[in-house]
N, C-alpha and C positions, 0 to 999 in steps of 0.2 A: 862919621864922615860919609857923605854920599857923593858919587861921581856919576856923570851920565854914561850909560852903557850904549855905545854907538852901534853895537852888533845886534841888539834886541830892542826893537821899537817899543816905546812906552814903558821902559824899565830902567832902573838905576842899579848901579853896583854899590853894595854896602860893605863896610868893614864890620868887624865883629861887634863893635859898640853900637852901631846903627842897626845891625840885624837884631841884636838882643832887645833894643828899645822897640823895634817894630813887632817882634814876636811876643814880647812880654811887657806891654805898655802899662799893665796894672800891677806889676810885681811890686811888693812892698818890703819892709824890713823883716817880715816873717817868711821870706822866700830865700832859699839857699840853692846855689847852683854849683855843681861839681865840674871841674875842668881838669884836664890831664896833659902832661908833657913827658918827656923822657926821664925827668927827675921825680916823677910821681904825680899823685893826685892832690888837688887842693880844693878847698871850699871857699865860695864867694857869697857874700850877703848883699842884698839890694839896699843901697843907701840913696839919699837924694842925689848924690854926686855920681852915682853909677854903681857897678858891681865892684865890691872891695874884698880883698882877701882876708880871711880870718887868720889869726895867729898872734904872735908876741910883737904886735906893732903898737906904737903910740896912738892913742885915741885921736881920730881925725887925720891920721897919716897912713891909714891902711892902703897898701898899693892895690891897683887894679890888675887886670889880667896881663898888663904889660910886663909885670915882674915874672910871671910864669912863662911868657913868651921869651923873655931875655934868657932865663935859666935854661930853656930848651933850645937855645940857639935859633929860635923861630921856626923849628921844624917839627912836623908830626904831632901837632896839638889837636885836642878834641874837647868837646863839651857834651854834657848829658842833655837829652831831649826833655827831661822832666825836672821840675823844681820840687824841693822837699821842704817840709816845715821845720826840720832840724838838720844841722850839718853832720849827718851820719847815714851810712848805708842802711837801708831798711826803714828809715824814718818815714812817716806818712807823706804821701805824695800830693802835691797840689793838683787841682784839675788841669788837664792839658790845654794849652793855648793854641796848639796846632797839631796837625797830623802830618805824616810823612810817608814817603816810599822811596827806597834807594834802588836804583837800576845800575847793575854792574856794567862797566864799559869794556869793550873788547880791547885786548892788548896784543901787540905783535910779539912773536917769540924773541927772546933776548938776543941781541946781536953781540958778537964776540967782544968787541971793544967798547961797547956802550956801558956806562956805569949803572944803568937802570933800564926799565922797560919803557916802550913807547906806546902811545895810544894809536889805535888803528885810525888812519886818515878818514875824516868825515864822521867819526863815531859820535862826537859831541853833538854835532848838528842833527844826526839821526835821532838821538834820544830827546833832545830839546823839542824837535818836531813832534815826537810821540807824546810828550807831556802837554804841549800846547794844543794838540788835537783832542785831548780828553774832554768829555762832556762838561766836567767841572775842572778847568785847568788850575794848576797850583798858583798860589799867591807869590811864591818865590822859588828859586832853584839854588841849590848849593852844589857846585862842581868840586868834588874832592879829588879829582885826578883819575882815580881808578873806579869811581862811582859818581853818578849824578843823582841828586836827591831832590824830589819835589816836596815842597812844604805848603800845606794848606792851612792858612791862618783862620781860626774859627771865630765866628761872630760871638759865640757864647762858649766859654770854657767847658770841657767835657771831662767827667770823672774817668779815671783810668780804666775802671771795670767796664765802662761803656765804650771805651775807645779801642779795646783789644780787637773786636770783630772788624770794624772798618780799617784798622791798620793791617790786619791780615788780608782783607779783601783788596786793599790798595796794592799790597805786595804781589798778590796773585794776578791782578789785572795787568800789571806792568812787567810780570816775570821778574820781580824784584827780589831783593835780599830778605828772606823770611826771618833771619836772626835779627835784622834791624827792626822788624815789626814788633819786637818785644820791648815795651817802654821801660821795663826795669833794667834792661841791659844796653839799650840803644845809645850810641854816641855818634856825633857828627864832627867832621873836620872843622877846625876853627878858621874862619875867613882870614886870609893873610898868611896862614901857615904854609910852609914849604913842604911838599910831599917828597921825601927823600928817595922813594923807590922808583920814581919816574925820571925819564930823560927825554927831551931836555927838561931842565928844572921847571917844576909846575908849582903854582901858588893857588891854594884853595880860594875860590871866589863865590860870592853870593850875589844874585840878581833878584830884584823884587819889583812888583808893580808899584807905580807911583801915582796916587797914594796906595799903600798896601791894601789889597783886596781881601776882605774877610768873607768867609764862606759859611753858610748855614749848614749845620750837620745834617739837616733833613735833605738838602740838595745832594750831599754826598751819599747819603744812605739810599736815596732813590736811584742814583746812578749805579751804586755798587750792589744793589739787591739782586 
């Protein structure tokens, strides 16, 4: 599902289904995605009808991520940045379809009667401006509440071994989260998921160029060199 984002010209807001389709348009039945909620981690396989959960389900009736979302009460859900060739940790990784950099957002000290932390006023706009001013701006952004992530969709998928250096450099350029730069461990907030640690209630949202702009790795490397 796509909706117009009236706060960012030329961009649309994507739910997780549309974001996955945009980031992984060439994913096939040999691609497996790991997602997680408060009840644990689950594997999803790419079918013609979308990403479907593995498990003891009747053939053709495998649920999508909506089941994981429901079990978690819609809060604090995440997905891996990499696809694997088998539904197992440590299985071979598919070439990366996008690169990313996560920039922590400043939070106010917790107020006595608030159930969670508040974002510093103007913080989102500050980081969005920083990302938009990059020599190669991101194709999409993911606002996770406590962190804003730039996503650079690649024109040609990149092997993980070749992606580690540009991921590290992207984190360094933006003063970003260096742990997130590790593709083996990186997870991102699922669009539409509620962030339980923030107040007022915050919902993860993804915004992307329309159509999604794909970036040549050579352009990123020239900038980051």
